Phi, psi and omega in degrees: 000132182240145183278128179225139180267125178229120182052040177084359180253136174275113183244137176270116186243139173275086187299314182297318179298319178297319182289328180290351177287350186236157178276134179241144180269121179055054183284147173230106182266137170232183184292337184231006185203147169246127174245130182203175172293147184295135175281349186269353183204174179275097190242121183272341182234148181297110180226021185229133180231152176224131177280126177273341177231153178297147183219089180065243181281354184251114180287164176303141183094351175295143183220161177215148181233106186291341181250023184301144179284332180212164185295333182300328183243030178272329180200168180172193182245183187295325182294314180298319180294312181293327177300320177292311183295325180273353177060054180214175181285161179302316181294323179294323177291322174302314178302317181299311183292319178297319180294322185279324191244000186269007182293323180224147174269182184299326183272006176090354178287148177293139179242123179254119178249113182286146178296148179289134175269121183208157175294144183285068185283346183285350183273358184293151177266132181278153175283132183295339184283001175287347177247128174269105186295119177191153177298147181258120176303326179297312180294326177298318177295334178274009174090007182273119185292159178297324179298315180291321177297318180296317179298323181278354176064036179285168180184210180236141179291135176286344184254325189249338181083000180275166170297133182249123178245108186281145174246123181249149171286163183304336180271007175093006179279134176290118188245335177199165178221133173263125178255119184244133178292145177274347176243119185087200186236006186288155181203167170204168182250163176300136181287145175059024178264177180294134181300145178299329181297346179258008186231160172230119180294123178097353181295336182286345184278356183283112173227009176202167183279141177239144175289313184240142177225131180257132177247128184239175173279302190258153181299319185294333176286321175298318178296324179296316177297324179294324176301324181279001176097005180261155173271133185215149177232170178216155179251356172093357180179198185272352179263148178233116189261167178296322179298319179292321177299320180295320178297316184293324179301331183272356180278145183275086176226159177262320181227137178254124178261116184269124189224061173294167181296163181274064177204182183297319180295323178294323177295321178292322177301313178303318181296320179296317180295316180298316180298318184286328188245017178302141187109336173271168177284108186238144170223161181235130177295134184264107175258005193306318183265005184270148175266001184263146187281324187204183184297322180293323175300318179295317180300316182290324184274322188237357179076190181302325180300326178294322178288321177299318179298317179296320179297315183290339180263014181296151178268136170289153186306316185302338182268353185227020181302119185272162169276119187255120177282144185296333182283356177247014178290162184291151182254000000 
């Protein structure tokens, strides 16, 4: 356990355990450092490091990327890294770490961290004109059809120039926007908007009943399933919250197909969804024999037929009920 300061509190975090929750390309683990290919870009050689232990002025979780495209993603700390890996806002990752590790301090005494008192600024509705509606060449290269892009109301940010993927509340209000770089894998969310943990991507598109609904981690995977003709939603990351579960319970579907990524974090995501929605008709997409990480990888490699095959090979719930650890339950 290593000491890290979050919102003025010294918290002891198991940095290595947090990093082991995710898949790394060509990792080299040592007692005090992880070296791997950068998660922020398409990197063929290990050029990214993370300190597992504090080192002088650099606390545990500090990282550097020698091939970074811009200074913003050249170096940083554990919160920024986990926010990217977990596909959530910086503040949401702070909440996660404080909730998980603030129960005890180093000397074993109980530590009480009071919730922040703030104006409920996250409930504001965003102006739709922050997005310039137009097809995205980046998404087109990722196999997302113009029809699906138009339905999802994607476009380009008027302020940042990145691909803009809007998140709407179930009643159709624009509540957040994910801005994704077209070079590399970096992204960020609209500031002071409604947290992603309170939203479900695609929930606003429901205007009729569907027999099957697919739930994914990332927006681009939900869009990939839509290209194949399925209805799909996403929660934005590896966590599944109570607010998202409540939204999904109100959607008109008969069967929910759980489709986390083909990695350890995706398996935990599937377990969280199953735990939260047990009692509904559930199935899980089977990636076990696949070499592909997610739905978009399958779409690019095998086309629509690959997704149809994965859908048809899904497991019914009774055959895949997972053992769910309490530290991964929904928040």
